[in-house]
N, C-alpha and C positions, 0 to 999 in steps of 0.2 A: 096403430096406436103403440106407443112405447110401453114397455113392461115397467110396472111400478117397482121401485127399489125397496126391498125389505129393510135395507139399512136406513133409508130416509124415514120409513115408517117407524122404525125404532127410535130415531132421533126425535120425531114428532111426539111419540109416546112419552119419552123421557122429558122433553121440554114441557109438555102439558102438565105432567105430574109435578115437576119442580116448580113451575109457575103457580100452580094451584097451592102448593105448600107455602110459597113466598107471599102470594098476593091474596089468597083465600077466595079466589074466583078463577074461572076458566079463561084462558086467553082468547083474544079475537083472532080471526084468520090472519090479519095483518101482523099481529104480534107473533103468531106462530111462524109466519113466513120470515119475518125479520130474525127471530131467534134461531131458526134452523138454517137460514141463509139460502132460501129458495124464493122464487117469485110468488106473489100472492095467488095468482091463478093456479100455479102448481100446487100450492098448499091446499087450496080449495079442492082440487082434483084428488089429492091424496086423502083428504078428510072424507070425501064422498066414497072413495074406494074402501077406506078403513071402516066406514059405516057398513058398507055392503058386506064386508068380511066379518062384521060384528066385533071388531076390535074396539070401537068407540060407538057412542050414540051421537049422531049428527043429523039434523033434519034437512040439510042441504040448502036451507034458506037463511037461518039465523047467522049472525055475525060471530057467534061463539059456539064452542064445542058444548054439547048439551050434558054429557055424562062422562065420568071418568073412564079410563081405559080398562078393557078386559085383558087379562094376561094369562097365559097358560103356564103350567109348572115349569116346563123346560126354559121358557124365556125368563122366568123368575130366577132360576138357578144361574143362568148365564149372566144376568145383569147384577146380581148380588144386591138388589134393591130390597127394600122392606115392603112387602105386600101382605095383605090380610084378606082372607076369604070372608065375604059378608054373607048375611042371611039370604041374599038374593042369588048366591052362587057365583058372584063375580069377585075378582080380585081387585082390591082397592089399594092405592099407594098410601103408605103411612109416612107422614112428615116427621 
């Protein structure tokens, strides 16, 4: 099996956050694939792996990402994005 690219995971995270801000809902796997420029099957595999790493919540069955992305402090500083820590201990993207 090939190694999952951290760079592509970052693109997926940014795409999901921006899509949520623009559309007020989470994107489907097909929308993520199209937005990031990867095949739909690859997007699905990345979502499953990102869920395994607890970067996102995805049940592996639904057509949509279930929960916004968790992000660590180092990633937040690198991306210069606006994130806020919620009561649940997760970092949430601020639109």
